[in-house]
PyMOL Python script that loads the backbone (N, CA, C, O; Angstrom):
from pymol import cmd

cmd.read_pdbstr("""\
ATOM      1  N   UNK A   1       0.848  -1.180   0.000  1.00  0.00           N
ATOM      2  CA  UNK A   1       0.000   0.000   0.000  1.00  0.00           C
ATOM      3  C   UNK A   1       0.892   1.241   0.000  1.00  0.00           C
ATOM      4  O   UNK A   1       2.015   1.220   0.504  1.00  0.00           O
ATOM      5  N   UNK A   2       0.373   2.300  -0.567  1.00  0.00           N
ATOM      6  CA  UNK A   2       1.135   3.544  -0.648  1.00  0.00           C
ATOM      7  C   UNK A   2       0.416   4.657   0.115  1.00  0.00           C
ATOM      8  O   UNK A   2      -0.702   4.476   0.599  1.00  0.00           O
ATOM      9  N   UNK A   3       1.076   5.800   0.211  1.00  0.00           N
ATOM     10  CA  UNK A   3       0.546   6.957   0.941  1.00  0.00           C
ATOM     11  C   UNK A   3       0.107   6.575   2.354  1.00  0.00           C
ATOM     12  O   UNK A   3      -0.963   6.970   2.815  1.00  0.00           O
ATOM     13  N   UNK A   4       0.944   5.809   3.020  1.00  0.00           N
ATOM     14  CA  UNK A   4       0.624   5.322   4.368  1.00  0.00           C
ATOM     15  C   UNK A   4       0.501   6.478   5.353  1.00  0.00           C
ATOM     16  O   UNK A   4       1.245   7.458   5.301  1.00  0.00           O
ATOM     17  N   UNK A   5      -0.456   6.325   6.243  1.00  0.00           N
ATOM     18  CA  UNK A   5      -0.676   7.297   7.304  1.00  0.00           C
ATOM     19  C   UNK A   5      -0.920   6.507   8.585  1.00  0.00           C
ATOM     20  O   UNK A   5      -1.866   5.723   8.660  1.00  0.00           O
ATOM     21  N   UNK A   6      -0.083   6.707   9.580  1.00  0.00           N
ATOM     22  CA  UNK A   6      -0.224   5.978  10.837  1.00  0.00           C
ATOM     23  C   UNK A   6      -0.775   6.913  11.901  1.00  0.00           C
ATOM     24  O   UNK A   6      -0.353   8.063  12.019  1.00  0.00           O
ATOM     25  N   UNK A   7      -1.720   6.401  12.670  1.00  0.00           N
ATOM     26  CA  UNK A   7      -2.444   7.221  13.634  1.00  0.00           C
ATOM     27  C   UNK A   7      -2.045   6.887  15.065  1.00  0.00           C
ATOM     28  O   UNK A   7      -1.710   7.780  15.843  1.00  0.00           O
ATOM     29  N   UNK A   8      -2.080   5.606  15.412  1.00  0.00           N
ATOM     30  CA  UNK A   8      -1.802   5.225  16.803  1.00  0.00           C
ATOM     31  C   UNK A   8      -0.336   4.875  17.050  1.00  0.00           C
ATOM     32  O   UNK A   8       0.058   4.592  18.181  1.00  0.00           O
ATOM     33  N   UNK A   9       0.465   4.895  15.990  1.00  0.00           N
ATOM     34  CA  UNK A   9       1.913   4.697  16.122  1.00  0.00           C
ATOM     35  C   UNK A   9       2.605   5.784  15.308  1.00  0.00           C
ATOM     36  O   UNK A   9       2.042   6.256  14.320  1.00  0.00           O
ATOM     37  N   UNK A  10       3.817   6.195  15.698  1.00  0.00           N
ATOM     38  CA  UNK A  10       4.497   7.254  14.945  1.00  0.00           C
ATOM     39  C   UNK A  10       4.854   6.825  13.525  1.00  0.00           C
ATOM     40  O   UNK A  10       4.694   7.598  12.580  1.00  0.00           O
ATOM     41  N   UNK A  11       5.340   5.590  13.376  1.00  0.00           N
ATOM     42  CA  UNK A  11       5.603   5.027  12.055  1.00  0.00           C
ATOM     43  C   UNK A  11       5.821   3.530  12.215  1.00  0.00           C
ATOM     44  O   UNK A  11       6.052   3.036  13.318  1.00  0.00           O
ATOM     45  N   UNK A  12       5.747   2.828  11.117  1.00  0.00           N
ATOM     46  CA  UNK A  12       5.905   1.376  11.126  1.00  0.00           C
ATOM     47  C   UNK A  12       7.381   1.059  10.897  1.00  0.00           C
ATOM     48  O   UNK A  12       7.915   1.311   9.817  1.00  0.00           O
ATOM     49  N   UNK A  13       8.034   0.508  11.915  1.00  0.00           N
ATOM     50  CA  UNK A  13       9.462   0.204  11.795  1.00  0.00           C
ATOM     51  C   UNK A  13       9.740  -1.293  11.769  1.00  0.00           C
ATOM     52  O   UNK A  13      10.790  -1.723  11.291  1.00  0.00           O
ATOM     53  N   UNK A  14       8.797  -2.092  12.283  1.00  0.00           N
ATOM     54  CA  UNK A  14       8.932  -3.548  12.313  1.00  0.00           C
ATOM     55  C   UNK A  14       7.610  -4.165  11.889  1.00  0.00           C
ATOM     56  O   UNK A  14       6.571  -3.510  11.973  1.00  0.00           O
ATOM     57  N   UNK A  15       7.629  -5.415  11.434  1.00  0.00           N
ATOM     58  CA  UNK A  15       6.361  -6.075  11.088  1.00  0.00           C
ATOM     59  C   UNK A  15       5.435  -6.143  12.300  1.00  0.00           C
ATOM     60  O   UNK A  15       5.885  -6.312  13.433  1.00  0.00           O
ATOM     61  N   UNK A  16       4.139  -6.009  12.043  1.00  0.00           N
ATOM     62  CA  UNK A  16       3.130  -6.120  13.098  1.00  0.00           C
ATOM     63  C   UNK A  16       1.978  -6.991  12.600  1.00  0.00           C
ATOM     64  O   UNK A  16       1.738  -7.093  11.397  1.00  0.00           O
ATOM     65  N   UNK A  17       1.269  -7.617  13.542  1.00  0.00           N
ATOM     66  CA  UNK A  17       0.023  -8.316  13.227  1.00  0.00           C
ATOM     67  C   UNK A  17      -1.101  -7.301  13.358  1.00  0.00           C
ATOM     68  O   UNK A  17      -1.107  -6.479  14.275  1.00  0.00           O
ATOM     69  N   UNK A  18      -2.057  -7.366  12.428  1.00  0.00           N
ATOM     70  CA  UNK A  18      -3.174  -6.426  12.467  1.00  0.00           C
ATOM     71  C   UNK A  18      -4.406  -7.059  11.843  1.00  0.00           C
ATOM     72  O   UNK A  18      -4.313  -8.013  11.069  1.00  0.00           O
ATOM     73  N   UNK A  19      -5.548  -6.516  12.190  1.00  0.00           N
ATOM     74  CA  UNK A  19      -6.785  -6.830  11.499  1.00  0.00           C
ATOM     75  C   UNK A  19      -6.850  -5.859  10.332  1.00  0.00           C
ATOM     76  O   UNK A  19      -6.810  -4.644  10.527  1.00  0.00           O
ATOM     77  N   UNK A  20      -6.948  -6.387   9.125  1.00  0.00           N
ATOM     78  CA  UNK A  20      -6.858  -5.569   7.918  1.00  0.00           C
ATOM     79  C   UNK A  20      -8.221  -5.537   7.228  1.00  0.00           C
ATOM     80  O   UNK A  20      -8.803  -6.581   6.932  1.00  0.00           O
ATOM     81  N   UNK A  21      -8.722  -4.325   6.976  1.00  0.00           N
ATOM     82  CA  UNK A  21     -10.005  -4.169   6.286  1.00  0.00           C
ATOM     83  C   UNK A  21      -9.780  -3.441   4.972  1.00  0.00           C
ATOM     84  O   UNK A  21      -9.062  -2.442   4.911  1.00  0.00           O
ATOM     85  N   UNK A  22     -10.416  -3.967   3.908  1.00  0.00           N
ATOM     86  CA  UNK A  22     -10.271  -3.347   2.589  1.00  0.00           C
ATOM     87  C   UNK A  22     -11.604  -2.867   2.020  1.00  0.00           C
ATOM     88  O   UNK A  22     -11.652  -2.346   0.906  1.00  0.00           O
ATOM     89  N   UNK A  23     -12.680  -3.039   2.779  1.00  0.00           N
ATOM     90  CA  UNK A  23     -13.992  -2.569   2.369  1.00  0.00           C
ATOM     91  C   UNK A  23     -14.731  -1.986   3.568  1.00  0.00           C
ATOM     92  O   UNK A  23     -14.415  -2.301   4.715  1.00  0.00           O
ATOM     93  N   UNK A  24     -15.710  -1.140   3.296  1.00  0.00           N
ATOM     94  CA  UNK A  24     -16.473  -0.464   4.354  1.00  0.00           C
ATOM     95  C   UNK A  24     -17.098  -1.451   5.335  1.00  0.00           C
ATOM     96  O   UNK A  24     -16.959  -1.281   6.546  1.00  0.00           O
ATOM     97  N   UNK A  25     -17.777  -2.469   4.840  1.00  0.00           N
ATOM     98  CA  UNK A  25     -18.461  -3.425   5.717  1.00  0.00           C
ATOM     99  C   UNK A  25     -17.665  -4.706   5.918  1.00  0.00           C
ATOM    100  O   UNK A  25     -18.212  -5.716   6.361  1.00  0.00           O
ATOM    101  N   UNK A  26     -16.392  -4.669   5.599  1.00  0.00           N
ATOM    102  CA  UNK A  26     -15.503  -5.824   5.742  1.00  0.00           C
ATOM    103  C   UNK A  26     -15.315  -6.153   7.225  1.00  0.00           C
ATOM    104  O   UNK A  26     -15.075  -5.261   8.039  1.00  0.00           O
ATOM    105  N   UNK A  27     -15.425  -7.443   7.570  1.00  0.00           N
ATOM    106  CA  UNK A  27     -15.148  -7.864   8.948  1.00  0.00           C
ATOM    107  C   UNK A  27     -13.659  -7.846   9.249  1.00  0.00           C
ATOM    108  O   UNK A  27     -13.254  -7.837  10.411  1.00  0.00           O
ATOM    109  N   UNK A  28     -12.855  -7.842   8.211  1.00  0.00           N
ATOM    110  CA  UNK A  28     -11.410  -7.817   8.360  1.00  0.00           C
ATOM    111  C   UNK A  28     -10.799  -9.201   8.310  1.00  0.00           C
ATOM    112  O   UNK A  28     -11.459 -10.203   8.587  1.00  0.00           O
ATOM    113  N   UNK A  29      -9.536  -9.237   7.955  1.00  0.00           N
ATOM    114  CA  UNK A  29      -8.749 -10.461   7.879  1.00  0.00           C
ATOM    115  C   UNK A  29      -7.435 -10.199   8.587  1.00  0.00           C
ATOM    116  O   UNK A  29      -6.813  -9.156   8.382  1.00  0.00           O
ATOM    117  N   UNK A  30      -7.006 -11.137   9.418  1.00  0.00           N
ATOM    118  CA  UNK A  30      -5.717 -10.973  10.089  1.00  0.00           C
ATOM    119  C   UNK A  30      -4.584 -11.079   9.082  1.00  0.00           C
ATOM    120  O   UNK A  30      -4.645 -11.857   8.131  1.00  0.00           O
ATOM    121  N   UNK A  31      -3.560 -10.286   9.311  1.00  0.00           N
ATOM    122  CA  UNK A  31      -2.399 -10.331   8.446  1.00  0.00           C
ATOM    123  C   UNK A  31      -1.191  -9.720   9.128  1.00  0.00           C
ATOM    124  O   UNK A  31      -1.297  -9.107  10.190  1.00  0.00           O
ATOM    125  N   UNK A  32      -0.046  -9.901   8.497  1.00  0.00           N
ATOM    126  CA  UNK A  32       1.194  -9.293   8.970  1.00  0.00           C
ATOM    127  C   UNK A  32       1.507  -8.122   8.058  1.00  0.00           C
ATOM    128  O   UNK A  32       1.490  -8.250   6.834  1.00  0.00           O
ATOM    129  N   UNK A  33       1.792  -6.985   8.662  1.00  0.00           N
ATOM    130  CA  UNK A  33       2.073  -5.752   7.933  1.00  0.00           C
ATOM    131  C   UNK A  33       3.573  -5.496   8.002  1.00  0.00           C
ATOM    132  O   UNK A  33       4.151  -5.396   9.084  1.00  0.00           O
ATOM    133  N   UNK A  34       4.197  -5.390   6.826  1.00  0.00           N
ATOM    134  CA  UNK A  34       5.644  -5.194   6.726  1.00  0.00           C
ATOM    135  C   UNK A  34       5.951  -3.792   6.210  1.00  0.00           C
ATOM    136  O   UNK A  34       5.382  -3.371   5.203  1.00  0.00           O
ATOM    137  N   UNK A  35       6.837  -3.065   6.881  1.00  0.00           N
ATOM    138  CA  UNK A  35       7.222  -1.751   6.365  1.00  0.00           C
ATOM    139  C   UNK A  35       8.085  -1.900   5.116  1.00  0.00           C
ATOM    140  O   UNK A  35       8.952  -2.772   5.053  1.00  0.00           O
ATOM    141  N   UNK A  36       7.846  -1.051   4.131  1.00  0.00           N
ATOM    142  CA  UNK A  36       8.685  -1.001   2.930  1.00  0.00           C
ATOM    143  C   UNK A  36       9.487   0.297   2.939  1.00  0.00           C
ATOM    144  O   UNK A  36      10.688   0.297   2.671  1.00  0.00           O
ATOM    145  N   UNK A  37       8.813   1.397   3.250  1.00  0.00           N
ATOM    146  CA  UNK A  37       9.460   2.705   3.413  1.00  0.00           C
ATOM    147  C   UNK A  37       8.572   3.512   4.356  1.00  0.00           C
ATOM    148  O   UNK A  37       7.598   2.980   4.890  1.00  0.00           O
ATOM    149  N   UNK A  38       8.893   4.782   4.567  1.00  0.00           N
ATOM    150  CA  UNK A  38       8.105   5.597   5.495  1.00  0.00           C
ATOM    151  C   UNK A  38       6.644   5.721   5.078  1.00  0.00           C
ATOM    152  O   UNK A  38       5.768   5.871   5.929  1.00  0.00           O
ATOM    153  N   UNK A  39       6.374   5.659   3.764  1.00  0.00           N
ATOM    154  CA  UNK A  39       4.989   5.838   3.316  1.00  0.00           C
ATOM    155  C   UNK A  39       4.442   4.639   2.542  1.00  0.00           C
ATOM    156  O   UNK A  39       3.457   4.765   1.814  1.00  0.00           O
ATOM    157  N   UNK A  40       5.080   3.472   2.699  1.00  0.00           N
ATOM    158  CA  UNK A  40       4.610   2.260   2.010  1.00  0.00           C
ATOM    159  C   UNK A  40       4.707   1.055   2.943  1.00  0.00           C
ATOM    160  O   UNK A  40       5.626   0.954   3.755  1.00  0.00           O
ATOM    161  N   UNK A  41       3.739   0.141   2.810  1.00  0.00           N
ATOM    162  CA  UNK A  41       3.780  -1.115   3.557  1.00  0.00           C
ATOM    163  C   UNK A  41       3.158  -2.219   2.717  1.00  0.00           C
ATOM    164  O   UNK A  41       2.432  -1.956   1.758  1.00  0.00           O
ATOM    165  N   UNK A  42       3.451  -3.449   3.089  1.00  0.00           N
ATOM    166  CA  UNK A  42       2.896  -4.620   2.416  1.00  0.00           C
ATOM    167  C   UNK A  42       2.174  -5.463   3.456  1.00  0.00           C
ATOM    168  O   UNK A  42       2.639  -5.596   4.588  1.00  0.00           O
ATOM    169  N   UNK A  43       1.030  -6.034   3.067  1.00  0.00           N
ATOM    170  CA  UNK A  43       0.265  -6.913   3.949  1.00  0.00           C
ATOM    171  C   UNK A  43       0.305  -8.324   3.384  1.00  0.00           C
ATOM    172  O   UNK A  43       0.026  -8.536   2.204  1.00  0.00           O
ATOM    173  N   UNK A  44       0.651  -9.285   4.227  1.00  0.00           N
ATOM    174  CA  UNK A  44       0.540 -10.702   3.893  1.00  0.00           C
ATOM    175  C   UNK A  44      -0.586 -11.246   4.768  1.00  0.00           C
ATOM    176  O   UNK A  44      -0.451 -11.340   5.988  1.00  0.00           O
ATOM    177  N   UNK A  45      -1.696 -11.602   4.128  1.00  0.00           N
ATOM    178  CA  UNK A  45      -2.864 -12.088   4.855  1.00  0.00           C
ATOM    179  C   UNK A  45      -2.637 -13.499   5.371  1.00  0.00           C
ATOM    180  O   UNK A  45      -1.974 -14.306   4.720  1.00  0.00           O
ATOM    181  N   UNK A  46      -3.197 -13.798   6.557  1.00  0.00           N
ATOM    182  CA  UNK A  46      -3.113 -15.144   7.128  1.00  0.00           C
ATOM    183  C   UNK A  46      -3.951 -16.131   6.325  1.00  0.00           C
ATOM    184  O   UNK A  46      -3.613 -17.311   6.238  1.00  0.00           O
ATOM    185  N   UNK A  47      -5.039 -15.651   5.740  1.00  0.00           N
ATOM    186  CA  UNK A  47      -5.920 -16.453   4.895  1.00  0.00           C
ATOM    187  C   UNK A  47      -6.204 -15.646   3.637  1.00  0.00           C
ATOM    188  O   UNK A  47      -6.091 -14.420   3.648  1.00  0.00           O
ATOM    189  N   UNK A  48      -6.576 -16.326   2.541  1.00  0.00           N
ATOM    190  CA  UNK A  48      -6.858 -15.589   1.307  1.00  0.00           C
ATOM    191  C   UNK A  48      -7.907 -14.494   1.518  1.00  0.00           C
ATOM    192  O   UNK A  48      -8.888 -14.680   2.239  1.00  0.00           O
ATOM    193  N   UNK A  49      -7.680 -13.375   0.883  1.00  0.00           N
ATOM    194  CA  UNK A  49      -8.590 -12.236   0.949  1.00  0.00           C
ATOM    195  C   UNK A  49      -9.019 -11.933  -0.484  1.00  0.00           C
ATOM    196  O   UNK A  49      -8.180 -11.629  -1.333  1.00  0.00           O
ATOM    197  N   UNK A  50     -10.304 -12.013  -0.753  1.00  0.00           N
ATOM    198  CA  UNK A  50     -10.818 -11.874  -2.111  1.00  0.00           C
ATOM    199  C   UNK A  50     -10.975 -10.407  -2.520  1.00  0.00           C
ATOM    200  O   UNK A  50     -11.237  -9.533  -1.694  1.00  0.00           O
ATOM    201  N   UNK A  51     -10.808 -10.172  -3.813  1.00  0.00           N
ATOM    202  CA  UNK A  51     -11.098  -8.887  -4.460  1.00  0.00           C
ATOM    203  C   UNK A  51     -10.291  -7.720  -3.904  1.00  0.00           C
ATOM    204  O   UNK A  51     -10.823  -6.624  -3.728  1.00  0.00           O
ATOM    205  N   UNK A  52      -9.022  -7.946  -3.630  1.00  0.00           N
ATOM    206  CA  UNK A  52      -8.135  -6.838  -3.251  1.00  0.00           C
ATOM    207  C   UNK A  52      -7.879  -6.050  -4.532  1.00  0.00           C
ATOM    208  O   UNK A  52      -7.315  -6.587  -5.486  1.00  0.00           O
ATOM    209  N   UNK A  53      -8.287  -4.785  -4.563  1.00  0.00           N
ATOM    210  CA  UNK A  53      -8.302  -4.010  -5.797  1.00  0.00           C
ATOM    211  C   UNK A  53      -7.504  -2.716  -5.656  1.00  0.00           C
ATOM    212  O   UNK A  53      -7.698  -1.970  -4.696  1.00  0.00           O
ATOM    213  N   UNK A  54      -6.602  -2.446  -6.613  1.00  0.00           N
ATOM    214  CA  UNK A  54      -5.869  -1.177  -6.579  1.00  0.00           C
ATOM    215  C   UNK A  54      -6.830   0.012  -6.528  1.00  0.00           C
ATOM    216  O   UNK A  54      -7.869   0.022  -7.188  1.00  0.00           O
ATOM    217  N   UNK A  55      -6.457   1.007  -5.732  1.00  0.00           N
ATOM    218  CA  UNK A  55      -7.271   2.206  -5.577  1.00  0.00           C
ATOM    219  C   UNK A  55      -8.146   2.182  -4.341  1.00  0.00           C
ATOM    220  O   UNK A  55      -8.621   3.229  -3.900  1.00  0.00           O
ATOM    221  N   UNK A  56      -8.370   0.993  -3.770  1.00  0.00           N
ATOM    222  CA  UNK A  56      -9.159   0.901  -2.544  1.00  0.00           C
ATOM    223  C   UNK A  56      -8.300   1.274  -1.342  1.00  0.00           C
ATOM    224  O   UNK A  56      -7.077   1.135  -1.361  1.00  0.00           O
ATOM    225  N   UNK A  57      -8.968   1.747  -0.305  1.00  0.00           N
ATOM    226  CA  UNK A  57      -8.281   2.013   0.957  1.00  0.00           C
ATOM    227  C   UNK A  57      -8.049   0.702   1.692  1.00  0.00           C
ATOM    228  O   UNK A  57      -8.840  -0.234   1.574  1.00  0.00           O
ATOM    229  N   UNK A  58      -6.969   0.641   2.444  1.00  0.00           N
ATOM    230  CA  UNK A  58      -6.698  -0.469   3.350  1.00  0.00           C
ATOM    231  C   UNK A  58      -6.486   0.151   4.726  1.00  0.00           C
ATOM    232  O   UNK A  58      -5.687   1.073   4.888  1.00  0.00           O
ATOM    233  N   UNK A  59      -7.218  -0.372   5.723  1.00  0.00           N
ATOM    234  CA  UNK A  59      -7.145   0.186   7.073  1.00  0.00           C
ATOM    235  C   UNK A  59      -6.700  -0.908   8.028  1.00  0.00           C
ATOM    236  O   UNK A  59      -7.195  -2.033   7.978  1.00  0.00           O
ATOM    237  N   UNK A  60      -5.759  -0.564   8.896  1.00  0.00           N
ATOM    238  CA  UNK A  60      -5.166  -1.504   9.842  1.00  0.00           C
ATOM    239  C   UNK A  60      -5.709  -1.235  11.237  1.00  0.00           C
ATOM    240  O   UNK A  60      -5.751  -0.091  11.688  1.00  0.00           O
ATOM    241  N   UNK A  61      -6.127  -2.310  11.922  1.00  0.00           N
ATOM    242  CA  UNK A  61      -6.721  -2.183  13.251  1.00  0.00           C
ATOM    243  C   UNK A  61      -6.016  -3.072  14.262  1.00  0.00           C
ATOM    244  O   UNK A  61      -5.492  -4.134  13.927  1.00  0.00           O
ATOM    245  N   UNK A  62      -6.016  -2.611  15.509  1.00  0.00           N
ATOM    246  CA  UNK A  62      -5.668  -3.407  16.682  1.00  0.00           C
ATOM    247  C   UNK A  62      -6.936  -3.401  17.528  1.00  0.00           C
ATOM    248  O   UNK A  62      -7.185  -2.453  18.272  1.00  0.00           O
ATOM    249  N   UNK A  63      -7.737  -4.460  17.414  1.00  0.00           N
ATOM    250  CA  UNK A  63      -9.101  -4.489  17.963  1.00  0.00           C
ATOM    251  C   UNK A  63      -9.889  -3.333  17.346  1.00  0.00           C
ATOM    252  O   UNK A  63     -10.048  -3.293  16.126  1.00  0.00           O
ATOM    253  N   UNK A  64     -10.387  -2.392  18.154  1.00  0.00           N
ATOM    254  CA  UNK A  64     -11.151  -1.256  17.627  1.00  0.00           C
ATOM    255  C   UNK A  64     -10.281  -0.024  17.372  1.00  0.00           C
ATOM    256  O   UNK A  64     -10.775   0.989  16.878  1.00  0.00           O
ATOM    257  N   UNK A  65      -9.012  -0.104  17.700  1.00  0.00           N
ATOM    258  CA  UNK A  65      -8.093   1.021  17.546  1.00  0.00           C
ATOM    259  C   UNK A  65      -7.522   1.047  16.130  1.00  0.00           C
ATOM    260  O   UNK A  65      -6.967   0.053  15.662  1.00  0.00           O
ATOM    261  N   UNK A  66      -7.659   2.177  15.455  1.00  0.00           N
ATOM    262  CA  UNK A  66      -7.089   2.321  14.115  1.00  0.00           C
ATOM    263  C   UNK A  66      -5.589   2.554  14.242  1.00  0.00           C
ATOM    264  O   UNK A  66      -5.148   3.507  14.885  1.00  0.00           O
ATOM    265  N   UNK A  67      -4.813   1.670  13.619  1.00  0.00           N
ATOM    266  CA  UNK A  67      -3.356   1.825  13.593  1.00  0.00           C
ATOM    267  C   UNK A  67      -2.977   2.810  12.500  1.00  0.00           C
ATOM    268  O   UNK A  67      -2.134   3.685  12.700  1.00  0.00           O
ATOM    269  N   UNK A  68      -3.609   2.658  11.341  1.00  0.00           N
ATOM    270  CA  UNK A  68      -3.313   3.506  10.197  1.00  0.00           C
ATOM    271  C   UNK A  68      -3.869   2.883   8.934  1.00  0.00           C
ATOM    272  O   UNK A  68      -4.721   1.997   8.988  1.00  0.00           O
ATOM    273  N   UNK A  69      -3.381   3.353   7.798  1.00  0.00           N
ATOM    274  CA  UNK A  69      -3.868   2.822   6.536  1.00  0.00           C
ATOM    275  C   UNK A  69      -3.113   3.394   5.365  1.00  0.00           C
ATOM    276  O   UNK A  69      -2.119   4.103   5.521  1.00  0.00           O
ATOM    277  N   UNK A  70      -3.604   3.070   4.189  1.00  0.00           N
ATOM    278  CA  UNK A  70      -3.003   3.533   2.953  1.00  0.00           C
ATOM    279  C   UNK A  70      -3.902   3.160   1.787  1.00  0.00           C
ATOM    280  O   UNK A  70      -5.065   2.802   1.973  1.00  0.00           O
ATOM    281  N   UNK A  71      -3.350   3.246   0.584  1.00  0.00           N
ATOM    282  CA  UNK A  71      -4.091   2.944  -0.641  1.00  0.00           C
ATOM    283  C   UNK A  71      -3.471   1.737  -1.325  1.00  0.00           C
ATOM    284  O   UNK A  71      -2.256   1.669  -1.512  1.00  0.00           O
ATOM    285  N   UNK A  72      -4.315   0.791  -1.695  1.00  0.00           N
ATOM    286  CA  UNK A  72      -3.847  -0.423  -2.366  1.00  0.00           C
ATOM    287  C   UNK A  72      -3.326  -0.058  -3.744  1.00  0.00           C
ATOM    288  O   UNK A  72      -3.992   0.636  -4.512  1.00  0.00           O
ATOM    289  N   UNK A  73      -2.121  -0.535  -4.045  1.00  0.00           N
ATOM    290  CA  UNK A  73      -1.561  -0.317  -5.387  1.00  0.00           C
ATOM    291  C   UNK A  73      -1.045  -1.606  -5.966  1.00  0.00           C
ATOM    292  O   UNK A  73      -0.539  -1.620  -7.088  1.00  0.00           O
TER     293      UNK A  73
END
""", "prot")
cmd.dss("prot")
cmd.show_as("cartoon", "prot")
cmd.util.cbc("prot")
cmd.orient("prot")
């Protein structure tokens, strides 16, 4: 994902586990989030996630707390 914006952490420096949502009503899928640069990260889902589409927002959660997000590219 690009144009990353982190809210509950200053920046992503190490991989983290997160609940990842890619749609408004998405229940989310667990995944590992890897930093690529200050404004980019990659998500490896624990289970397949259908219809991941460039241009959609991706939002990272720790329970109900928003960690941050970016745009799928």
